[in-house]
C-alpha positions as CSV (number, residue, x, y, z in Angstrom):
1,M,-0.4,-0.4,-0.2
2,K,1.6,3.4,-1.2
3,R,1.7,6.0,2.0
4,L,0.4,9.6,0.8
5,L,0.5,12.4,2.8
6,I,-0.9,16.0,2.1
7,L,0.8,19.1,4.1
8,S,0.4,22.8,3.9
9,G,3.0,25.4,5.5
10,K,0.0,27.0,7.2
11,G,-3.3,26.5,7.5
12,G,-6.6,27.8,4.9
13,T,-4.2,26.8,1.6
14,G,-6.2,23.9,1.0
15,K,-5.2,20.9,2.0
16,T,-8.2,18.6,3.8
17,T,-9.9,19.9,0.6
18,T,-7.3,18.5,-1.5
19,A,-7.0,15.2,0.5
20,A,-10.9,14.6,1.0
21,A,-10.8,15.4,-3.1
22,F,-7.5,12.4,-3.7
23,A,-9.3,9.8,-2.1
24,A,-12.6,10.3,-3.8
25,F,-10.4,10.1,-7.5
26,S,-8.8,7.1,-6.0
27,N,-11.7,5.2,-4.2
28,T,-9.5,4.8,-1.5
29,R,-10.5,2.7,1.2
30,A,-7.9,3.9,3.9
31,A,-7.5,7.0,5.0
32,A,-6.8,9.4,7.7
33,D,-6.7,13.0,9.3
34,C,-3.5,13.3,11.4
35,D,-4.2,16.9,12.2
36,V,-4.8,16.2,15.5
37,D,-5.7,19.6,16.9
38,A,-8.1,20.6,14.8
39,P,-9.5,17.4,12.3
40,N,-12.4,17.9,9.8
41,L,-11.5,15.9,7.3
42,H,-14.7,13.3,8.6
43,L,-17.0,16.6,7.5
44,I,-16.5,15.9,3.6
45,L,-16.0,12.3,3.7
46,Q,-18.5,11.5,6.1
47,P,-18.3,8.2,7.5
48,D,-21.3,6.1,7.4
49,T,-20.7,3.7,11.0
50,P,-20.4,4.5,14.2
51,P,-16.5,5.0,15.5
52,Q,-14.9,3.0,18.5
53,S,-13.4,5.5,20.4
54,T,-10.9,4.9,22.7
55,T,-8.4,7.7,25.4
56,F,-5.6,8.7,24.6
57,W,-3.3,9.1,27.8
58,G,-0.5,11.9,27.5
59,G,1.5,12.9,30.1
60,E,0.6,13.7,33.9
61,K,-1.1,16.1,36.0
62,A,-0.7,17.2,39.2
63,Q,-3.4,16.7,42.2
64,I,-4.8,17.9,45.3
65,D,-6.0,15.9,47.7
66,P,-8.1,17.8,50.2
67,A,-7.9,15.5,52.9
68,L,-4.1,15.3,53.3
69,C,-3.6,19.1,52.0
70,T,-2.1,21.2,55.2
71,R,-2.2,23.8,53.6
72,C,1.1,25.7,54.1
73,G,1.4,26.3,50.0
74,A,4.7,25.2,49.4
75,C,3.7,23.7,46.4
76,A,1.9,27.0,45.1
77,Q,5.5,28.7,46.3
78,A,7.6,25.8,44.0
79,C,5.6,25.7,40.9
80,R,6.5,28.0,37.9
81,F,3.8,28.0,36.0
82,H,1.9,28.9,38.5
83,A,-0.4,26.3,38.1
84,I,-1.3,26.0,41.5
85,T,-4.3,28.7,43.0
86,Q,-5.8,29.1,46.7
87,E,-9.3,29.7,46.5
88,A,-11.3,29.4,50.4
89,N,-8.6,28.4,52.4
90,A,-7.9,25.8,49.5
91,F,-5.2,24.6,47.0
92,Q,-6.4,23.3,43.6
93,V,-4.9,22.7,40.6
94,V,-5.2,25.2,37.4
95,D,-5.4,21.8,34.8
96,Y,-4.3,23.8,31.4
97,A,-1.5,26.0,33.4
98,C,0.0,22.1,35.1
99,E,2.8,21.1,32.5
100,G,3.0,17.7,34.4
101,C,7.1,18.3,36.0
102,G,6.4,16.5,39.4
103,V,7.9,20.1,41.5
104,C,4.5,20.3,43.5
105,A,4.4,16.8,44.7
106,L,8.2,16.5,45.1
107,T,7.6,19.6,47.6
108,C,5.1,18.8,49.1
109,P,5.5,17.9,52.7
110,A,2.0,16.1,53.6
111,G,2.5,13.8,50.2
112,A,-0.4,15.4,49.5
113,V,0.1,16.3,45.7
114,T,0.2,13.4,43.2
115,L,1.2,12.8,39.2
116,T,-1.6,10.7,37.6
117,A,-2.4,10.3,33.3
118,D,-4.1,13.1,31.6
119,E,-6.8,12.1,29.1
120,A,-5.6,14.1,26.8
121,G,-7.9,13.4,23.8
122,Q,-9.8,10.9,22.3
123,Q,-8.6,8.5,18.8
124,R,-11.2,7.4,16.7
125,L,-11.3,5.1,13.8
126,Y,-14.2,3.8,11.3
127,S,-14.6,0.6,10.0
128,G,-16.0,-1.3,7.0
129,D,-15.7,-0.4,3.4
130,R,-14.2,1.9,3.9
131,V,-11.4,2.7,7.1
132,F,-10.7,6.3,8.5
133,S,-8.8,6.7,11.4
134,T,-8.1,10.3,13.5
135,A,-8.1,11.6,16.6
136,E,-8.7,14.5,18.7
137,L,-6.6,16.4,20.8
138,R,-8.3,18.1,24.2
139,M,-7.3,22.0,24.1
140,G,-4.1,22.6,26.2
141,R,-2.6,18.9,25.9
142,G,1.3,18.4,24.1
143,N,2.1,14.8,22.8
144,S,0.4,16.0,19.7
145,G,2.9,14.1,18.2
146,K,2.3,10.4,19.6
147,L,-1.2,10.7,19.3
148,V,-0.5,11.4,15.3
149,T,1.7,7.9,15.7
150,A,-1.2,6.7,17.5
151,V,-3.4,7.2,14.1
152,K,-0.8,6.2,11.3
153,L,-0.8,3.2,13.4
154,A,-4.4,2.3,13.4
155,L,-5.2,3.2,10.2
156,F,-2.1,1.0,8.8
157,Q,-3.4,-2.3,11.3
158,H,-7.0,-2.4,10.4
159,A,-6.7,-0.7,6.7
160,P,-8.1,-3.7,4.0
161,E,-5.6,-3.9,0.9
162,T,-6.1,-0.9,-1.5
163,D,-3.6,0.9,-3.7
164,V,-3.5,4.1,-1.4
165,A,-3.6,5.7,1.8
166,I,-4.6,9.5,1.6
167,I,-3.3,10.8,5.1
168,D,-4.6,14.7,5.9
169,G,-1.8,16.0,8.1
170,S,-1.2,19.1,10.0
171,P,-0.4,22.4,9.0
172,G,3.5,24.0,9.8
173,I,6.2,21.9,10.9
174,G,5.9,20.9,14.2
175,C,5.9,17.9,16.3
176,P,2.4,16.7,14.4
177,V,4.2,17.1,10.8
178,I,7.3,15.4,11.8
179,S,5.3,12.3,13.0
180,S,2.8,12.6,10.0
181,V,5.6,12.8,7.5
182,S,7.9,9.2,8.9
183,G,7.0,6.0,6.9
184,M,5.5,7.8,4.3
185,D,6.0,8.0,0.0
186,L,5.2,10.7,-1.2
187,V,4.1,14.5,0.6
188,L,2.1,17.0,-1.4
189,V,2.9,19.9,-0.2
190,V,-0.2,22.6,-1.3
191,A,1.3,26.1,-1.4
192,E,-0.6,29.3,-0.8
193,P,0.9,31.7,-3.7
194,S,2.2,34.6,-1.3
195,V,5.6,35.3,-0.2
196,S,4.7,33.9,3.3
197,G,3.5,30.6,1.4
198,L,7.5,30.3,-0.1
199,H,9.0,30.8,2.8
200,D,6.4,28.0,4.8
201,L,7.0,26.0,2.0
202,E,11.0,26.0,1.9
203,R,10.6,25.2,5.9
204,L,9.0,22.4,4.5
205,V,11.1,20.5,1.8
206,T,13.6,21.5,4.8
207,T,11.7,18.9,7.4
208,A,10.9,16.3,4.4
209,S,14.3,15.9,3.5
210,T,15.6,15.8,7.3
211,L,13.4,12.8,7.3
212,Q,14.3,11.8,3.5
213,T,10.9,11.8,2.3
214,Q,10.6,12.3,-1.0
215,L,8.7,15.9,-1.8
216,A,6.3,16.8,-4.5
217,V,4.3,20.7,-4.8
218,C,1.0,21.7,-6.4
219,V,-0.3,26.1,-5.7
220,N,-4.3,26.8,-4.6
221,K,-5.5,29.7,-6.2
222,W,-2.4,30.1,-8.5
223,D,-4.6,33.2,-10.1
224,T,-4.8,35.1,-7.1
225,S,-1.2,35.5,-7.6
226,P,0.8,34.7,-11.0
227,E,4.0,36.2,-9.6
228,N,4.5,34.5,-6.4
229,T,3.2,31.4,-8.2
230,A,5.9,31.2,-10.7
231,A,8.1,32.2,-8.0
232,I,7.1,29.0,-6.0
233,E,7.5,26.8,-9.7
234,A,11.0,28.3,-10.2
235,F,12.1,27.3,-6.5
236,C,11.2,24.2,-7.6
237,H,12.6,23.9,-10.6
238,A,15.6,25.0,-8.8
239,R,15.7,22.6,-6.2
240,E,14.2,19.4,-8.4
241,I,11.8,19.4,-6.8
242,P,8.2,18.2,-8.9
243,F,5.7,20.5,-9.8
244,T,2.2,18.7,-10.1
245,G,0.6,21.8,-10.6
246,R,-1.6,25.2,-10.8
247,I,-5.2,25.0,-9.5
248,P,-7.2,28.1,-9.7
249,Y,-9.4,30.1,-7.6
250,D,-13.0,29.1,-7.9
251,P,-15.7,30.5,-5.9
252,A,-17.9,26.7,-6.8
253,A,-15.0,25.2,-4.8
254,G,-16.0,27.6,-2.0
255,E,-19.7,26.3,-2.4
256,A,-19.4,22.8,-2.2
257,I,-16.9,23.1,0.5
258,N,-19.8,24.8,2.3
259,Q,-22.4,22.1,1.6
260,G,-20.0,19.4,3.0
261,R,-18.8,18.0,-0.5
262,S,-15.8,17.0,-1.8
263,L,-14.9,18.9,-5.1
264,A,-14.5,15.6,-6.7
265,E,-18.5,15.8,-6.6
266,V,-18.6,18.6,-8.5
267,D,-17.8,20.1,-12.3
268,C,-15.8,23.2,-12.0
269,P,-12.5,24.3,-13.2
270,A,-10.6,24.0,-9.6
271,S,-12.0,20.2,-10.2
272,C,-10.6,19.5,-13.3
273,A,-7.0,21.3,-12.0
274,L,-7.5,19.4,-9.0
275,R,-7.4,15.9,-11.1
276,Q,-4.6,16.7,-13.0
277,V,-2.6,17.5,-10.0
278,Y,-4.4,14.1,-9.2
279,A,-2.9,12.0,-12.3
280,S,0.5,13.7,-11.8
281,T,1.0,12.8,-8.0
282,M,-0.2,9.3,-8.8
283,R,2.3,8.8,-11.2
284,L,4.9,10.0,-8.8
285,L,3.9,8.0,-5.8
286,A,3.4,4.8,-8.6
287,S,7.3,5.2,-9.8
288,P,9.9,3.3,-7.7
């Protein structure tokens, strides 16, 4: 099974729209959304089976036992993150501020502070004719890279035999992106035709090359800035990065997305261009 990851340097470039259309074009039975901070691919793929949900346990958080607490305040004084507050003569842990470092537990003379596993998110697996793996990280939680790895493993363990797996990644170059790139056969970057879009692309190229992963590039809404699109193409040519095509700005694409439909379901210029990008990308994926 070939593994195609779709990335972007920032949010809003059309990464998820491209992933949803590719899943439809290929009629794949294996797809995943690794953007665990803000997953939304399911809104377009619309899995028709209830998911198997499992709790993702991340790091640890501090808890204070009020029965053992002597209210000396040593834990609050030691916490550099100001995650322990005093209310009504009782000390409490601010959940979103606690980093789980354990200093409070070490400094508590009464042993009232303990570290417990934190419920950091929910992982969901949709099984049926199509296997779709996704997850959602709780607000303020870390360990997104570990959750992305869990999403990928669930997909590869349960997916049926298929030609290609389409994976929607996270924007940027952080931990979830690095975890997403690992083990991929090809990464397609959906670039934005802007100065910042080119800079974002340069960072992604560095990340992918460090992980020794093949990269390809397309530009979405290219006609909003032909000059920057030409600069991105020139950059790809200079770095010998395959350029798979341009997708024009198309109001019909926005209407389809607002209706929760894939661009594969509509007949418009953006959809036609996206099919050409898909064909070029699949040829690269099939090459040794």
